[in-house]
C-alpha positions as CSV (number, residue, x, y, z in Angstrom):
1,M,0.0,0.0,0.0
2,L,1.1,3.5,-0.7
3,D,1.0,6.2,2.0
4,F,-1.4,9.0,1.0
5,G,-0.1,11.7,3.4
6,D,-2.4,11.3,6.4
7,N,-1.3,8.1,8.2
8,R,-4.9,6.9,8.4
9,L,-5.5,7.1,4.7
10,K,-4.1,4.5,2.3
11,K,-4.3,4.1,-1.5
12,T,-4.5,0.5,-2.6
13,Q,-2.0,0.1,-5.5
14,G,-3.7,-0.8,-8.7
15,E,-7.1,0.2,-7.4
16,K,-8.6,3.7,-7.7
17,M,-10.1,4.1,-4.3
18,L,-9.1,5.3,-0.8
19,T,-9.5,3.2,2.3
20,C,-9.1,4.1,5.9
21,E,-6.3,2.2,7.4
22,A,-7.9,2.2,10.9
23,C,-11.3,0.7,9.9
24,G,-11.0,-0.3,6.3
25,H,-13.9,1.8,5.2
26,E,-13.9,3.0,1.6
27,I,-13.6,6.7,1.2
28,E,-15.2,8.7,-1.6
29,S,-12.5,9.6,-4.0
30,R,-11.9,11.2,-7.4
31,V,-9.2,10.4,-9.9
32,C,-7.1,13.1,-11.6
33,S,-6.0,12.9,-15.2
34,C,-2.5,12.3,-13.8
35,G,-3.8,9.1,-12.2
36,G,-3.6,10.4,-8.6
37,V,-6.5,9.4,-6.3
38,N,-7.8,12.3,-4.2
39,L,-10.5,12.9,-1.7
40,A,-13.9,13.5,-3.4
41,D,-14.2,17.1,-2.2
42,A,-10.6,18.1,-3.2
43,K,-10.3,21.2,-5.3
44,F,-6.8,20.4,-6.4
45,C,-5.0,17.2,-7.1
46,S,-2.6,16.4,-4.2
47,Y,-0.2,14.8,-6.7
48,C,0.2,17.2,-9.6
49,G,-1.7,20.3,-8.3
50,S,-4.2,20.4,-11.2
51,L,-7.5,22.2,-10.5
52,F,-10.5,19.9,-10.5
53,Q,-13.4,21.2,-12.7
54,V,-16.5,22.0,-10.7
55,E,-19.7,21.3,-12.5
56,Q,-21.9,24.4,-12.6
57,P,-25.7,24.1,-13.2
58,D,-26.6,25.4,-16.7
59,L,-29.3,28.1,-16.3
60,E,-30.2,27.8,-19.9
61,T,-31.4,24.2,-19.6
62,E,-33.4,24.6,-16.4
63,S,-37.0,23.7,-17.0
64,G,-40.1,25.0,-15.3
65,D,-41.8,28.3,-15.2
66,D,-40.3,29.2,-11.8
67,A,-36.7,28.8,-12.9
68,Y,-34.7,31.8,-11.6
69,D,-33.1,33.8,-14.4
70,P,-30.6,36.3,-13.0
71,R,-30.7,38.3,-16.2
72,S,-34.3,39.2,-15.6
73,R,-33.8,41.0,-12.3
74,T,-34.1,44.8,-11.8
75,L,-31.4,46.4,-9.7
76,C,-32.2,49.0,-7.1
77,S,-32.0,52.6,-8.4
78,D,-29.8,53.6,-5.4
79,D,-26.2,53.1,-6.7
80,T,-25.0,52.4,-3.2
81,C,-27.5,49.5,-2.6
82,I,-27.0,45.9,-3.6
83,G,-30.7,45.0,-3.6
84,I,-33.0,44.0,-6.4
85,I,-36.6,45.1,-7.0
86,S,-39.1,42.6,-5.7
87,E,-42.5,41.7,-7.2
88,Q,-44.0,44.3,-4.9
89,G,-42.0,47.0,-6.7
90,V,-39.6,47.8,-3.8
91,C,-35.9,47.0,-3.1
92,T,-35.3,43.9,-1.2
93,E,-32.5,45.6,0.8
94,C,-33.3,49.2,1.4
95,G,-37.1,49.3,0.7
96,K,-37.0,52.1,-1.9
97,P,-39.6,51.9,-4.6
98,A,-38.5,50.8,-8.1
99,D,-39.3,54.3,-9.4
100,P,-37.6,56.7,-7.0
101,S,-39.9,59.6,-8.1
102,G,-43.0,57.7,-7.1
């Protein structure tokens, strides 16, 4: 067995999984293109340093009438506020109306 850094984690040679040396439990893992076996939630490969790609949900393919589209939001008219205009016509952060004159 090859030592995987932490003394309690071992990588079985020839197999692409991690096992706990203390209890023998299989640990969720991911394999890098270099062949290195890493913990499943790793952001970088511990062998070559490559960044793992994180799958982002595609907003274009979401189905349903209630799918949130960030491009359809209306920002608050106050340039110092980070809020968006709600369905009631007021800012979600500062409470100002969508039309500051009214």
